C-alpha positions in Angstrom: -37.9 -60.9 71.9 -38.3 -61.9 68.3 -40.1 -58.6 67.7 -37.0 -56.7 68.8 -34.8 -58.9 66.7 -36.9 -58.3 63.6 -37.1 -54.6 64.2 -33.4 -54.4 64.7 -32.7 -56.4 61.6 -35.0 -54.1 59.6 -33.3 -51.0 61.0 -29.9 -52.3 60.3 -30.7 -53.4 56.7 -32.3 -49.9 55.9 -29.1 -48.2 57.2 -26.9 -50.4 55.1 -29.1 -50.0 51.9 -29.3 -46.2 52.3 -25.7 -46.1 51.1 -26.7 -47.5 47.8 -29.0 -44.6 46.8 -27.8 -43.1 43.5 -27.0 -39.3 43.5 -30.1 -38.5 41.4 -32.5 -39.6 44.1 -34.3 -36.6 45.8 -36.6 -37.3 48.7 -36.8 -40.9 48.0 -37.9 -40.6 44.3 -36.1 -40.4 41.0 -35.9 -36.9 39.5 -35.4 -38.2 35.9 -34.9 -41.9 35.4 -33.3 -41.3 32.0 -30.4 -39.1 33.2 -27.3 -41.0 34.0 -25.8 -40.4 37.4 -22.3 -40.3 35.8 -20.9 -37.2 34.1 -21.1 -37.1 30.3 -17.8 -37.8 28.5 -16.0 -34.9 27.0 -16.6 -34.3 23.3 -13.9 -35.3 20.8 -11.6 -32.5 19.9 -12.4 -30.9 16.6 -9.4 -30.9 14.3 -8.1 -27.6 13.0 -9.2 -26.8 9.4 -6.4 -27.5 6.9 -5.6 -24.7 4.5 -3.8 -25.3 1.2 -1.2 -23.2 -0.6 -0.2 -23.3 -4.3 3.6 -23.5 -4.9 5.4 -23.6 -8.2 8.8 -24.6 -9.7 10.1 -23.9 -13.2 10.2 -27.0 -15.3 13.5 -26.1 -16.8 12.4 -26.6 -20.4 14.0 -24.5 -23.2 12.6 -22.9 -26.4 13.1 -25.1 -29.4 14.4 -27.9 -27.2 11.6 -28.9 -24.8 12.7 -31.1 -22.0 12.4 -30.1 -18.4 11.2 -31.9 -15.3 7.8 -33.6 -15.7 5.0 -32.8 -13.3 4.8 -36.3 -11.9 8.5 -36.2 -10.9 8.1 -32.9 -9.0 5.0 -34.4 -7.2 7.2 -37.4 -6.2 9.9 -35.1 -5.0 7.4 -33.5 -2.5 5.9 -36.8 -1.6 9.3 -38.3 -0.8 9.6 -35.5 1.9 6.1 -36.6 3.3 4.4 -33.5 1.9 1.0 -34.5 0.6 0.1 -33.0 -2.8 -3.6 -32.3 -3.1 -3.6 -31.2 -6.8 -1.2 -30.4 -9.5 -1.2 -28.6 -12.9 1.1 -27.3 -15.6 1.3 -23.5 -16.0 3.0 -20.5 -17.6 4.7 -17.8 -15.5 3.0 -15.0 -17.4 6.1 -13.3 -18.4 7.2 -12.5 -22.0 10.4 -14.1 -23.4 12.3 -13.3 -26.5 12.0 -16.0 -29.2 15.5 -17.4 -28.9 16.3 -21.1 -29.1 17.8 -22.4 -25.9 16.3 -19.7 -23.7 13.7 -20.2 -21.0 10.1 -20.7 -22.1 8.4 -19.9 -18.8 6.7 -23.3 -18.1 6.1 -24.0 -14.5 4.6 -26.9 -12.5 2.0 -25.8 -9.9 1.3 -28.0 -6.9 -1.2 -27.5 -4.0 0.1 -28.5 -0.6 -0.9 -28.0 3.1 0.1 -24.6 4.3 2.1 -26.0 7.2 4.5 -27.7 4.7 5.4 -24.5 2.7 8.8 -24.1 4.4 9.8 -27.7 3.6 8.8 -27.2 0.0 10.6 -23.9 -0.3 13.8 -25.7 0.9 13.4 -27.8 -2.2 13.3 -24.9 -4.6 9.6 -24.3 -4.8 8.1 -20.8 -4.5 4.7 -19.4 -3.5 2.4 -19.0 -6.6 1.1 -15.8 -5.0 4.5 -14.2 -5.6 4.0 -14.7 -9.4 1.0 -12.6 -10.2 0.8 -13.3 -14.0 0.9 -17.1 -13.7 -1.8 -19.2 -15.4 -2.6 -22.9 -15.3 -2.4 -24.6 -18.7 -3.3 -28.0 -20.0 -0.2 -30.2 -19.6 -0.8 -32.2 -22.8 -1.7 -29.3 -25.1 0.8 -26.6 -24.2 2.9 -28.3 -21.6 6.0 -30.4 -21.5 6.4 -33.0 -24.3 9.6 -34.9 -23.4 9.0 -37.5 -26.2 9.1 -35.1 -29.0 11.4 -36.8 -31.4 9.9 -35.6 -34.7 10.3 -32.0 -35.6 9.3 -30.1 -38.8 11.8 -28.1 -40.7 9.1 -26.0 -42.4 7.5 -23.1 -40.8 4.8 -21.4 -42.7 3.7 -17.8 -42.7 0.4 -17.5 -40.8 -1.4 -15.9 -43.8 -0.3 -18.3 -46.6 -0.6 -22.0 -46.1 2.4 -24.2 -47.1 1.5 -26.3 -50.1 4.3 -28.7 -50.0 6.9 -29.6 -52.7 9.4 -27.0 -53.8 7.5 -24.0 -52.8 9.9 -21.0 -52.9 7.2 -18.5 -52.1 8.2 -15.5 -50.1 5.7 -16.5 -47.3 6.9 -20.0 -46.6 10.2 -20.8 -44.8 12.1 -24.0 -45.5 
């Protein structure tokens, strides 16, 4: 009788253990022991590439007076609206202006922002730089805004004759 009990126990345990066979078992052997029986996780989504657009705004400076809005202030204006500024530069609009004190001098501030923020920037008075074909970037310190210009010279010399100082009443120097 113990033979039947032992055989029944063996049969019963093999039936129970057959439910524990992983899905990669074929005919009692492993197909590839290095392959996981679980599906691979989905790859992380690739973020969409970000494109940038250059926008500009006139500084508001005037000939013979200077002034205008500094580049850093315009940058803060966009950043306060949660628009990241990637790069910034001073520039000229490329147009010609008559030499008249108090009239516009064509100085602009150029800022690079993400293309999805263009509408928000345009609501603050910025324009697309592509709409200004003659615009050029310039050095802010050399030809740009100088708001701290408190000293001005009252002498303008003719380009062909240098000013020698003193009481020069030459035709080519203006005092």
